[in-house]
C-alpha positions in Angstrom: -117.3 -32.7 -24.3 -114.9 -34.7 -22.5 -113.0 -35.6 -25.1 -113.0 -32.0 -26.6 -111.3 -30.9 -23.2 -108.8 -33.4 -23.4 -107.5 -32.2 -26.8 -107.6 -28.7 -25.7 -105.3 -29.7 -22.8 -103.1 -31.8 -25.2 -102.7 -28.6 -27.4 -101.5 -26.7 -24.4 -104.7 -24.5 -23.8 -107.5 -24.8 -22.2 -111.0 -23.4 -23.1 -114.4 -23.4 -21.3 -117.2 -25.3 -23.4 -119.8 -22.8 -25.2 -123.2 -23.6 -23.8 -125.1 -21.7 -26.5 -123.7 -24.2 -28.8 -124.0 -27.3 -27.0 -127.8 -26.8 -26.7 -128.3 -25.6 -30.1 -130.2 -28.1 -32.7 -129.6 -26.2 -36.1 -130.4 -28.5 -38.3 -132.6 -31.0 -36.4 -136.2 -32.0 -37.5 -138.8 -32.4 -34.5 -142.1 -33.4 -34.4 -144.2 -32.8 -31.1 -147.7 -34.2 -30.9 -150.1 -32.0 -29.1 -148.2 -29.0 -29.5 -150.9 -26.4 -30.1 -151.4 -25.6 -26.5 -149.9 -25.7 -23.1 -146.7 -28.0 -22.6 -146.6 -29.1 -25.8 -146.8 -25.6 -27.3 -144.0 -24.5 -25.0 -141.7 -27.6 -25.9 -142.3 -26.7 -29.7 -141.2 -22.9 -29.3 -138.1 -24.0 -27.0 -137.1 -26.7 -29.7 -137.4 -24.0 -32.5 -135.8 -21.3 -30.4 -132.8 -23.3 -30.3 -132.9 -23.9 -34.5 -134.9 -26.7 -34.6 -137.6 -27.1 -37.7 -140.7 -28.5 -36.0 -143.8 -30.2 -37.1 -147.0 -28.8 -35.2 -149.2 -31.6 -34.5 -153.0 -30.5 -33.6 -156.0 -32.6 -32.9 -159.0 -29.9 -33.1 -157.8 -26.5 -32.7 -156.2 -25.4 -36.2 -156.0 -21.9 -35.4 -154.2 -22.6 -32.3 -151.8 -24.7 -34.1 -151.5 -22.0 -36.9 -150.3 -19.6 -34.1 -147.9 -21.7 -33.0 -146.3 -22.4 -36.6 -146.2 -18.8 -37.3 -144.1 -18.1 -34.1 -141.6 -20.8 -35.1 -141.6 -19.4 -38.8 -141.0 -16.1 -37.6 -137.4 -17.5 -36.0 -136.7 -18.7 -39.4 -137.8 -22.1 -38.9 -140.0 -24.7 -40.9 -143.1 -25.4 -39.1 -145.7 -27.9 -41.2 -149.0 -28.3 -39.3 -150.2 -31.8 -39.2 -153.7 -32.8 -38.0 -154.2 -36.2 -36.4 -156.8 -37.7 -33.8 -154.9 -40.0 -32.4 -157.4 -41.7 -30.8 -158.0 -43.3 -34.0 -156.1 -46.8 -34.6 -153.7 -46.1 -37.7 -153.5 -42.3 -37.2 -149.9 -42.6 -35.6 -148.3 -44.4 -38.6 -149.8 -41.9 -40.7 -148.9 -38.4 -38.8 -145.2 -40.2 -38.6 -145.1 -40.5 -42.4 -146.6 -37.5 -43.0 -143.8 -35.9 -40.5 -141.2 -37.2 -42.7 -142.8 -36.4 -45.7 -143.0 -32.5 -44.5 -139.5 -32.2 -42.9 -137.6 -34.7 -44.8 -137.1 -36.9 -41.8 -137.5 -36.8 -37.7 -134.7 -36.4 -35.7 -136.5 -35.6 -32.6 -139.9 -36.8 -31.4 -141.7 -35.7 -28.4 -144.8 -37.5 -27.2 -146.6 -35.2 -25.4 -150.7 -35.8 -26.2 -152.7 -37.5 -24.5 -156.3 -37.4 -22.8 -157.0 -37.0 -19.1 -160.3 -37.8 -18.1 -160.8 -37.3 -14.0 -162.8 -40.5 -12.8 -162.5 -43.4 -10.4 -161.9 -47.2 -11.5 -165.8 -47.4 -10.7 -167.1 -44.7 -12.9 -164.3 -45.8 -15.9 -166.1 -46.9 -19.0 -164.7 -49.3 -21.8 -165.1 -46.1 -24.3 -163.1 -43.9 -22.0 -160.3 -46.4 -21.1 -159.9 -46.9 -24.8 -159.6 -43.1 -25.8 -156.7 -42.7 -23.2 -155.2 -45.8 -24.0 -154.9 -45.1 -27.6 -154.3 -41.4 -27.3 -152.0 -41.7 -24.1 -150.3 -45.0 -25.0 -151.0 -46.9 -27.9 -150.2 -43.9 -30.6 -146.9 -43.1 -28.7 -145.4 -46.7 -29.0 -146.5 -46.3 -32.8 -144.6 -43.4 -33.8 -141.7 -44.7 -31.9 -142.0 -48.2 -34.0 -142.3 -45.9 -37.2 -139.6 -43.5 -36.1 -136.9 -45.0 -34.0 -135.5 -47.3 -36.6 -135.2 -44.7 -39.0 -133.6 -42.6 -36.1 -131.0 -45.3 -35.9 -130.4 -45.8 -39.5 -128.8 -41.8 -39.4 -127.0 -42.5 -36.2 -129.0 -39.7 -34.2 -132.1 -39.6 -32.7 -134.0 -38.4 -29.4 -137.6 -39.8 -27.9 -139.1 -37.8 -24.9 -142.2 -39.0 -23.4 -144.4 -36.4 -21.5 -144.9 -38.3 -18.5 -146.6 -37.5 -15.1 -146.1 -37.4 -11.5 -149.4 -39.4 -11.2 -147.1 -42.5 -12.3 -145.4 -42.3 -9.1 -147.7 -40.5 -7.0 -151.1 -42.4 -8.1 -154.4 -39.8 -7.7 -157.8 -42.1 -7.2 -159.0 -40.0 -9.9 -156.7 -40.8 -12.6 -156.4 -44.4 -12.6 -156.2 -45.1 -16.6 -154.4 -41.8 -17.5 -151.4 -42.7 -14.5 -151.1 -46.1 -15.9 -150.7 -45.1 -19.3 -148.1 -42.7 -18.3 -146.0 -45.5 -16.5 -146.6 -47.7 -19.6 -145.1 -45.1 -22.0 -141.9 -44.2 -19.4 -141.5 -48.2 -19.4 -141.3 -48.3 -23.2 -138.7 -45.3 -23.3 -136.8 -47.2 -21.3 -136.9 -50.2 -23.4 -135.9 -48.0 -26.3 -133.1 -46.4 -24.1 -131.5 -49.8 -23.8 -131.7 -51.2 -26.9 -131.1 -48.4 -29.5 -128.4 -46.3 -27.3 -125.8 -48.5 -29.4 -127.1 -46.7 -32.6 -127.2 -43.2 -31.4 -130.6 -42.8 -30.3 -131.7 -41.8 -26.5 -135.1 -42.1 -24.9 -136.1 -40.4 -21.7 -139.5 -39.5 -20.1 -139.9 -36.0 -18.5 -142.6 -36.2 -15.9 -144.1 -32.8 -14.6 -146.0 -32.2 -11.7 -148.9 -29.9 -11.2 -148.4 -27.6 -14.1 -150.7 -24.4 -14.5 -152.3 -25.2 -18.1 -155.9 -24.9 -19.4 -156.2 -29.0 -18.8 -156.0 -28.0 -15.1 -157.8 -24.9 -14.8 -160.9 -26.2 -13.1 -158.4 -27.4 -10.0 -158.5 -23.4 -9.3 -162.3 -23.2 -8.7 -162.1 -24.3 -5.0 -159.9 -21.6 -3.4 -159.4 -24.0 -0.2 -159.0 -26.9 -2.3 -156.5 -25.1 -4.4 -154.4 -24.0 -1.4 -154.3 -27.2 0.4 -153.3 -28.4 -3.4 -150.1 -26.2 -3.2 -149.5 -26.8 0.2 -148.5 -30.4 -0.7 -145.8 -29.0 -3.4 -142.6 -28.1 -1.4 -142.0 -25.2 -4.0 -145.4 -24.1 -2.9 -146.2 -23.2 -6.3 -147.9 -24.7 -9.8 -145.2 -25.1 -12.4 -145.8 -23.6 -15.6 -145.3 -25.2 -19.5 -142.0 -23.0 -19.6 -141.1 -24.9 -16.6 -141.0 -28.1 -18.4 -139.7 -27.1 -22.0 -135.8 -26.4 -21.3 -135.5 -30.2 -19.7 -136.8 -31.5 -23.0 -134.5 -29.2 -24.7 -131.8 -30.2 -22.9 -132.4 -34.1 -23.7 -133.1 -33.1 -27.2 -129.4 -31.4 -27.8 -126.1 -32.9 -27.8 -126.1 -32.0 -23.9 -128.0 -34.7 -23.2 -126.3 -37.4 -25.1 -125.3 -39.5 -22.6 -128.7 -39.5 -20.9 -131.1 -42.5 -21.8 -133.9 -44.5 -20.2 -134.1 -42.0 -17.2 -137.8 -40.5 -15.8 -136.9 -37.1 -15.0 -139.5 -34.9 -12.7 -140.7 -31.2 -13.1 -142.9 -31.3 -10.1 -141.5 -28.6 -7.6 -141.0 -31.8 -5.2 -144.5 -33.3 -5.7 -143.4 -36.4 -6.0 -141.0 -36.6 -3.1 -142.1 -39.4 -0.3 
């Protein structure tokens, strides 16, 4: 953007940049994991709203994924529906191959899928540990390994991991989930440092308390719900639509100079 302004000055005219063009994703192809509901759904719709084709990944609810795909296709974008159980070893590599086959390539990868199980350290079983490890971390790492080098060959790529405020503000009920989010954010920093010379950026977007079906149980106890909201400076839970615009920024040309960052969308919950 700075170069274009300098060019405008040298021509004797100074014009304002067009934000609508800066944030457009026309011709880009995205894969969003866990896109059938919640934050993933909002992100998939936001990317398509900016002109991107979006591969809609889901695990179990094909009807929900189909509804997301229908909305994307109604906007004139492609929306192949891809099923994968990311807790299964090898499924991430297969998903990457399926997305490339369906879209002809992947320019934007959004790592949203995760398993969140509320349990303390002493309640954690090996099976539940592996479930969260494979879904929330291993699959994301493997998708990056499969797709980032291909992005680099084309000179453009965006990787956005959906993290969590819990990685900074630990919750004793989420020790494994928080650890997986912190590990994935570390991978984003490594990718950001290694692949930036090739036009690939990698960042983390870390939501706080977001009002999705995953967190619906937190509203069962009105007093506890109020106490939780009182700890958030914004005094409210966020929505999936609060998260999606930041992902859009990072996926677009507007975010071309941001890499290795962990950006919080938490209403101030993570502040000391």
